[in-house]
LOTITI-851576 format. One record per atom (N, C-alpha, C): x, y negated, z negated. Coordinates in steps of 0.2 Angstrom, whole numbers, padded with zeros to 4 digits, always signed. Each point is the difference from the previous one (the first is absolute). Layout:
N
XYZ
...
% end
This chain:
265
+0397-0446-0446
-0004-0002-0007
-0006-0005+0002
-0006+0002-0002
-0006-0004+0001
+0000-0006-0004
-0004-0005+0001
+0000-0006-0003
-0002+0001-0008
-0004+0004-0001
-0002+0002-0007
+0005+0003-0004
+0004+0005+0003
+0006+0003-0003
+0005-0005-0001
+0001-0005+0005
+0006-0004-0001
-0002-0005-0005
-0006-0003-0001
-0001-0005-0005
-0001+0003-0007
-0002+0007+0000
+0001+0003-0007
+0007+0001-0002
+0004+0002+0005
+0007+0001-0002
+0003-0007-0002
-0001-0005+0003
+0002-0007-0002
-0002-0002-0007
-0007+0002-0001
-0003-0001-0007
+0004+0004-0005
+0001+0006+0002
+0004+0005-0005
+0007-0003-0002
+0003-0003+0005
+0007-0003-0001
-0001-0006-0004
-0005-0004+0001
-0001-0006-0004
-0002+0002-0008
-0003+0005+0000
-0002+0003-0007
+0006+0002-0004
+0006+0002+0004
+0006+0002-0003
+0005-0006-0001
-0001-0006+0002
+0004-0005-0001
+0002-0001-0007
+0006-0001-0002
+0003-0002-0006
+0000+0006-0005
-0002+0006+0002
+0001+0006-0004
+0008+0002+0000
+0002+0003-0005
+0007+0002-0001
+0002+0006+0005
-0005+0004+0002
+0001+0006+0004
-0005+0001+0005
+0001+0003+0006
-0005+0001+0005
-0001+0008+0001
+0004+0004-0004
-0001+0007+0000
+0003+0002-0007
-0002+0007-0002
+0003+0002-0006
+0008+0000+0001
+0003-0001-0006
+0007-0001+0000
+0003-0003-0006
+0006-0001-0001
+0003-0003-0006
+0007-0001+0002
+0003-0005-0004
+0008-0001+0001
+0003+0006-0002
-0002+0004-0005
+0004+0006-0002
+0000+0005+0006
-0006+0001+0003
+0000+0004+0006
+0004-0002+0006
+0000-0006+0001
+0004-0003+0006
+0007+0002-0002
+0002-0001-0006
+0007+0001-0002
+0002+0008+0000
-0005+0004-0002
+0001+0007+0001
+0001+0002+0007
-0004-0002+0005
+0001+0001+0007
+0006-0002+0002
+0002-0006-0002
+0007-0003+0002
+0005+0004-0002
+0000+0003-0006
+0005+0004-0003
+0001+0007+0004
-0006+0002+0003
+0000+0006+0004
+0004+0000+0007
+0001-0007+0002
+0003-0001+0006
+0007+0002+0001
+0003+0000-0006
+0008+0001-0001
+0003-0007+0002
+0007+0000+0001
+0004-0006+0001
-0003-0003+0006
+0000-0007+0000
-0002-0004+0005
+0006-0005+0002
+0001-0003+0006
+0005-0005+0001
+0000-0005-0005
+0005-0004+0000
+0001-0005-0005
-0005-0006+0001
-0002-0001+0006
-0005-0005+0002
-0005+0003+0005
-0004+0005-0002
-0005+0004+0004
-0005-0005+0004
-0001+0002+0006
-0006-0003+0004
-0006+0004-0002
-0005-0003-0003
-0006+0003-0002
-0006-0003+0004
-0005+0005+0002
-0006-0002+0004
-0005+0002-0005
-0004-0005-0002
-0006+0002-0005
-0006-0001+0005
-0004+0005+0002
-0005+0000+0004
-0007+0000-0004
-0004-0005+0002
-0006-0001-0004
+0001-0002-0007
+0004-0005+0000
+0003-0003-0007
-0005-0003-0004
-0006-0002+0002
-0004-0004-0004
+0003-0006-0003
-0002-0002-0006
+0004-0005-0004
+0007+0001-0002
+0002+0006+0001
+0008+0001+0000
+0002+0003-0007
-0003+0003-0004
+0002+0003-0006
+0006+0004+0001
+0000+0005+0005
+0005+0004+0001
+0006-0003+0004
-0002-0005+0005
+0005-0004+0003
+0005-0004-0004
-0003-0003-0005
+0004-0004-0005
+0005+0005-0004
-0003+0006-0002
+0004+0004-0004
+0006+0003+0004
-0002+0002+0006
+0006+0002+0005
+0005-0005+0001
-0002-0006+0001
+0004-0006+0002
+0005-0001-0006
-0002+0001-0006
+0004-0001-0006
+0004+0006-0002
-0002+0006+0001
+0003+0006-0003
+0002+0005+0005
-0002+0000+0007
+0003+0005+0004
+0007-0001+0002
+0004+0005+0001
+0007+0000+0002
+0004-0003-0005
+0005-0003+0002
+0005-0002-0005
-0002-0006-0005
+0004-0001-0005
-0003-0004-0006
+0004-0007+0001
+0003-0001+0006
+0003-0007+0001
-0005-0005+0001
+0002-0006+0002
-0004-0006+0001
-0004+0001+0006
+0002+0004+0005
-0003+0000+0006
-0007+0004+0000
-0001+0005-0004
-0006+0004+0000
-0002+0003+0007
-0006+0003+0000
-0003+0002+0006
-0003-0005+0004
+0000+0001+0007
-0003-0004+0004
-0007+0003+0002
-0005-0003-0002
-0007+0003+0001
-0004-0004+0005
-0002+0004+0005
-0005-0003+0005
-0007+0003-0002
-0004-0005-0002
-0007+0002-0003
-0005-0001+0005
-0004+0005+0002
-0004-0001+0005
-0008+0001-0002
-0004-0004+0002
-0007+0001-0002
-0004-0004+0005
-0006+0002+0001
-0004-0003+0005
-0004-0006-0003
-0001+0000-0007
-0004-0006-0003
+0005-0005-0002
-0001-0006+0003
+0005-0006-0002
-0001-0002-0007
-0005+0000-0003
-0001-0002-0007
+0005+0004-0005
+0000+0007+0001
+0004+0004-0004
+0008-0002+0001
+0002-0002+0006
+0007-0002+0002
+0001-0007-0004
-0005-0004+0000
+0001-0006-0004
+0001+0001-0007
-0003+0005-0003
+0001+0002-0007
+0007+0002-0001
+0002+0004+0005
+0007+0003-0001
+0005-0005+0001
+0000-0004+0005
+0005-0006+0000
+0000-0004-0006
-0006-0002-0003
+0000-0004-0006
+0004+0004-0006
-0002+0007+0000
+0003+0004-0006
+0007+0001+0001
+0003+0001+0007
+0007+0000+0001
+0004-0006-0002
-0003-0006+0002
+0003-0006-0002
+0001-0001-0007
-0006+0002-0004
+0000-0001-0007
+0006+0005-0003
+0001+0005+0003
+0005+0005-0003
+0007-0001+0003
+0001-0005+0004
+0006-0001+0003
+0002+0005+0005
-0005+0003+0003
+0001+0005+0005
-0002-0002+0007
-0001-0006+0001
-0002-0003+0007
+0004+0002+0005
+0007+0000-0001
+0005+0002+0005
+0000+0007+0002
-0003+0004-0004
+0000+0008+0001
-0006+0003+0003
-0005-0004+0000
-0007+0002+0002
-0002-0004+0006
-0001+0003+0006
-0003-0003+0006
-0006+0003+0001
-0005-0004+0001
-0007+0002+0002
-0002+0000+0007
-0004+0005+0002
-0002+0001+0007
-0007+0001+0000
-0004-0004+0003
-0007+0001+0001
-0001+0005+0006
-0002+0006-0001
+0000+0005+0006
-0004+0006-0002
-0003+0003+0005
-0004+0006-0001
+0005+0006+0000
-0001+0005-0005
+0005+0005+0000
-0001+0005+0006
-0006-0001+0003
-0001+0004+0006
+0003-0003+0007
+0003-0006-0001
+0003-0003+0006
+0006-0004-0003
+0005+0003-0003
+0005-0004-0002
+0004-0003+0005
+0002-0007+0000
+0004-0003+0005
+0007+0003+0000
+0002+0001+0006
+0007+0003+0001
+0005-0005-0003
-0001-0006+0001
+0005-0005-0003
+0001+0001-0007
-0005+0002-0004
+0000+0000-0007
+0002+0007-0003
-0002+0005+0005
+0001+0007-0002
+0002+0005+0005
+0007-0002+0002
+0003+0004+0005
+0002+0007-0002
+0002+0004+0005
+0002+0007-0002
+0006+0000-0004
+0001+0004-0005
+0006+0000-0004
+0001-0006-0004
-0005-0004-0002
+0001-0007-0003
+0001+0001-0008
-0003+0005-0003
+0000+0000-0007
+0003+0006-0004
+0003-0001-0005
+0002+0005-0005
-0005+0003-0004
-0006-0004-0001
-0005+0003-0004
-0007-0003+0003
-0004+0004+0001
-0007-0002+0002
-0005+0002-0005
-0004-0005-0003
-0004+0001-0006
-0007-0001+0001
-0005+0004-0002
-0007-0001+0001
-0003+0003-0006
-0001-0004-0005
-0004+0002-0006
-0008-0002+0001
-0004+0005+0000
-0007-0001+0001
-0002-0003+0006
+0004+0001+0006
-0002-0003+0006
+0000+0005+0006
+0003+0005-0001
+0001+0005+0006
-0007+0002+0002
-0005+0000-0004
-0007+0003+0002
-0003-0005+0005
+0003-0006+0001
-0003-0004+0005
+0001+0003+0007
+0006+0003+0001
+0002+0003+0007
-0001+0008-0001
+0000+0003-0006
-0001+0007-0001
+0007+0003-0001
+0000+0005-0005
+0007+0003-0002
+0004+0002+0006
-0003+0004+0004
+0003+0003+0006
+0003-0005+0005
-0004-0005+0001
+0002-0005+0005
+0005-0004-0003
+0000-0001-0007
+0006-0004-0003
+0006+0004+0001
+0000+0006-0001
+0006+0005+0000
+0003-0001+0007
-0004+0000+0005
+0002+0000+0007
+0002-0007+0002
-0003-0005-0001
+0001-0006+0002
+0006-0004-0003
+0001+0001-0007
+0005-0003-0004
+0007+0003+0000
+0000+0006+0003
+0007+0003+0000
+0005-0004+0004
-0002-0003+0005
+0004-0003+0005
+0003-0007-0003
-0003-0002-0006
+0002-0006-0003
+0006+0001-0004
+0001+0006-0002
+0006+0001-0005
+0006+0001+0003
+0005-0003-0003
+0007+0000+0002
+0003+0007-0002
+0005+0003+0003
+0003+0006-0002
+0001+0001-0007
-0003+0005-0003
+0000+0001-0008
-0005-0004-0003
-0005-0003+0003
-0005-0004-0003
-0005+0004-0003
-0004-0003-0004
-0005+0003-0004
-0007-0003+0001
-0005+0004+0000
-0007-0002+0001
-0004+0002-0007
-0003-0005-0003
-0003+0001-0006
-0008-0002+0001
-0004+0004-0001
-0007-0002+0000
-0004+0004-0005
-0006-0003-0002
-0005+0004-0004
-0006+0002+0004
-0003+0005-0003
-0006+0003+0004
-0005+0003-0005
-0006-0002+0001
-0005+0003-0004
-0001+0007+0002
-0001+0005-0005
-0001+0007+0002
-0004+0004-0006
-0002+0005+0002
-0004+0004-0005
+0005+0003-0005
-0002+0000-0006
+0004+0003-0006
-0003+0006-0002
-0006+0003+0003
-0003+0006-0002
-0001+0004+0006
+0000+0007-0001
-0001+0004+0006
-0006+0000+0003
-0006-0001-0004
-0006+0000+0003
-0004-0007-0002
+0001-0005+0004
-0003-0007-0002
-0008+0001+0000
-0003-0004-0004
-0007+0001-0001
-0004-0003+0006
-0006+0001+0001
-0004-0003+0005
-0001-0007+0000
+0000-0003-0007
+0000-0007-0001
+0006-0004+0002
+0006+0003-0001
+0006-0003+0002
+0001+0000+0007
-0002+0006+0003
+0001+0001+0008
-0005-0005+0003
-0006-0001-0003
-0005-0005+0003
+0003-0007+0001
+0004-0002-0005
+0003-0006+0001
+0006+0000+0005
+0004+0004-0001
+0007+0000+0004
-0001+0003+0007
-0003+0005+0001
+0000+0003+0007
-0002-0005+0005
-0005-0004+0000
-0002-0004+0005
+0005-0006+0002
+0004-0002-0005
+0004-0006+0001
+0007+0002+0000
+0002+0005-0003
+0008+0002+0000
+0001+0007-0003
-0001+0005+0004
+0000+0007-0002
+0007+0001-0004
+0000+0003-0006
+0006+0001-0004
+0003+0007+0001
+0006+0000-0001
+0004+0007+0000
+0002+0001-0007
+0003+0006-0001
+0004+0001-0006
+0007-0002+0000
+0004+0000-0005
+0007-0001+0000
+0003+0005+0005
-0002+0006-0001
+0004+0005+0005
-0002-0002+0007
-0006-0002+0002
-0001-0002+0006
+0004-0006+0003
+0001-0005-0004
+0004-0006+0001
+0007+0002+0001
+0003+0004-0005
+0007+0002+0001
+0001+0004+0006
-0005+0004+0002
+0001+0004+0006
+0000-0005+0006
-0005-0005+0000
+0000-0005+0006
+0006-0004+0000
+0003-0002-0005
+0007-0003+0000
+0005+0004+0003
+0001+0006-0002
+0005+0004+0003
-0001+0002+0007
-0007+0001+0002
-0001+0001+0007
+0001-0006+0004
+0000-0006-0003
+0002-0006+0004
+0007-0002+0000
+0004+0005-0003
+0008-0001+0001
+0003-0003-0006
-0003+0000-0006
+0003-0003-0006
+0002+0005-0005
+0005-0002-0004
+0002+0004-0006
-0004-0004-0006
-0003+0004-0005
-0003-0003-0005
+0005-0001-0006
+0002-0006-0001
+0005-0001-0005
-0003+0000-0007
-0007-0002-0001
-0003+0000-0006
-0007-0002+0000
-0004+0002-0005
-0007-0002+0000
-0001-0003-0007
-0005-0004+0000
-0002-0003-0007
-0008-0001+0000
-0003+0004-0004
-0007-0001-0001
-0002-0006-0005
-0003-0005+0003
-0002-0006-0004
-0004+0002-0006
+0002-0002-0006
-0004+0001-0006
-0007-0004+0000
-0004+0002-0004
-0007-0003-0001
+0001-0008-0002
+0005-0001-0003
+0001-0007-0002
+0002-0005+0006
+0002+0003+0005
+0001-0003+0007
-0007-0002+0003
-0004+0004-0001
-0007-0001+0003
-0003-0006-0005
+0001+0001-0006
-0003-0005-0005
+0003-0007+0002
+0006-0001+0002
+0003-0006+0001
-0003-0003+0006
-0002+0004+0005
-0004-0003+0005
-0007-0001-0001
-0004+0005-0002
-0007+0000-0001
-0002-0004-0006
+0004-0001-0005
-0002-0004-0006
-0002-0007+0002
+0005-0004+0003
-0002-0007+0002
-0005+0000+0006
+0000+0005+0004
-0005+0000+0005
-0007+0001-0003
-0001+0004-0005
-0006+0001-0003
-0003-0006-0003
+0005-0004-0003
-0002-0006-0004
-0003-0005+0005
+0003+0000+0006
-0002-0005+0005
-0007+0002+0003
-0002+0006+0001
-0006+0002+0002
-0006+0001-0005
+0002+0000-0006
-0004+0002-0006
-0005-0006-0001
-0007+0001+0001
-0005-0005-0002
+0001-0006+0005
+0003+0001+0006
+0001-0005+0005
-0007-0002+0002
-0001-0007+0001
-0007-0002+0002
-0001+0001+0007
-0006-0001+0002
-0002+0002+0007
+0004-0004+0005
+0002+0003+0005
+0004-0004+0005
-0004-0003+0006
+0001-0006+0002
-0003-0003+0006
+0002+0003+0006
+0006+0004+0000
+0003+0003+0006
-0002+0007+0000
-0004+0003+0006
-0001+0007+0000
+0006+0004+0000
+0006-0003+0003
+0006+0004+0001
+0003+0001-0007
+0000-0005-0004
+0002+0000-0007
-0004+0005-0004
-0006+0000+0001
-0005+0004-0004
+0002+0008+0002
+0001+0001+0006
+0002+0007+0002
+0007+0002-0003
+0005-0005+0000
+0006+0001-0003
+0000+0002-0007
-0004-0004-0004
-0001+0001-0007
-0003+0007-0001
-0005+0002+0004
-0004+0006-0001
+0005+0006+0001
+0004-0001+0006
+0005+0006+0001
+0005+0000-0005
+0002-0005-0003
+0005+0000-0005
-0003+0003-0007
-0006-0001-0001
-0003+0003-0006
-0001+0007+0001
-0002+0002+0006
+0000+0008+0002
+0007+0003-0001
+0005-0003+0002
+0007+0003+0000
+0001+0000-0008
-0001-0005-0004
+0001+0001-0007
-0004+0005-0003
-0006+0001+0002
-0004+0005-0003
+0002+0007+0002
+0002+0001+0006
+0003+0007+0002
+0006+0001-0004
+0005-0004-0001
+0006+0001-0004
-0002+0002-0007
-0005-0003-0003
-0002+0001-0007
-0003+0007+0000
-0003+0003+0005
-0003+0006+0000
+0004+0006+0002
+0004-0002+0005
+0004+0005+0004
+0008-0001+0000
+0002-0005-0004
+0007-0001+0000
+0005+0005-0001
-0003+0006-0004
+0005+0005-0002
+0001+0005+0007
-0004-0002+0005
+0001+0004+0006
+0004-0002+0005
+0002-0007+0000
+0005-0002+0005
+0004-0006-0004
+0006-0001+0004
+0005-0005-0003
+0005-0002+0006
+0004-0005-0002
+0005-0002+0005
+0006+0003-0002
+0004+0002+0005
+0007+0003+0000
+0005-0004+0004
+0005-0002-0003
+0006-0003+0004
+0004+0005+0003
+0002-0001+0007
+0004+0005+0003
+0007-0004+0003
+0005+0003-0002
+0007-0003+0002
+0003+0005+0005
+0000-0003+0006
+0002+0004+0006
+0006-0002+0004
+0004+0004+0003
+0005-0002+0004
+0000+0005+0007
+0000-0003+0006
+0000+0004+0006
+0006+0005+0000
-0001+0006+0002
+0005+0005+0001
+0004-0002+0006
+0007+0000-0001
+0004-0001+0005
+0004+0006+0001
+0004+0000+0006
+0004+0006+0002
+0005+0002-0005
-0001+0006-0002
+0005+0003-0005
-0003+0000-0007
-0006-0003-0001
-0004+0000-0006
-0002+0007-0002
-0002+0004+0005
-0003+0007-0002
-0007-0001+0000
-0003+0004-0004
-0008+0000-0001
-0002-0006-0004
-0006-0003+0002
-0003-0005-0003
-0002+0002-0007
% end
């Protein structure tokens, strides 16, 4: 990562501090994806990768698995320390501090002591798999799952058979998208059964983009070139969504590795 790219990324993260979400989503969609996982252990071990300020981590800590006082044990991983600070504060306020453990780490280099093979009943990545890429996430994160464990991740994808040149001009250079059929095929080729899919509704985008748009709307001139670049990129992203949002969307995938005797994926 070049110095310019790094400082712009840091400015982008700063721009997002305090926002309720860091990607399209909602508590309703998190619950829907959780329901597609099927029965979980009474006290499941959950790994939330790229957790941000922890909206999903908090819900999973409170609601995943059994309904007893133990709840889920959530290990929440993010590279940005201020997001983890927000999560710890929110977990304490909700009485979930003993169920959420934060780890400051890069998803591309997960520390073995925190993410050993077979360590988790549920690996969760809402709005963050793009950081490593869908196919890489499928390959790298399978080892983290205990027998019978489930991987849940969301991926941005084309929702039209023929995306426009304008939509492609934005997406192709930074993160080429596939269709749902292409992503389902990729998951099966990587050795997973597809337990369920959930396409996020437009309201999930509004829950993310609404507060973000307010933050960058009529923002005064920045004394930091990096922040100016981050604001400009965010405004472009919002504009592309306004013009081409009917052509792409996020879909949640609920996947389980195929084991001996399972038959076809």
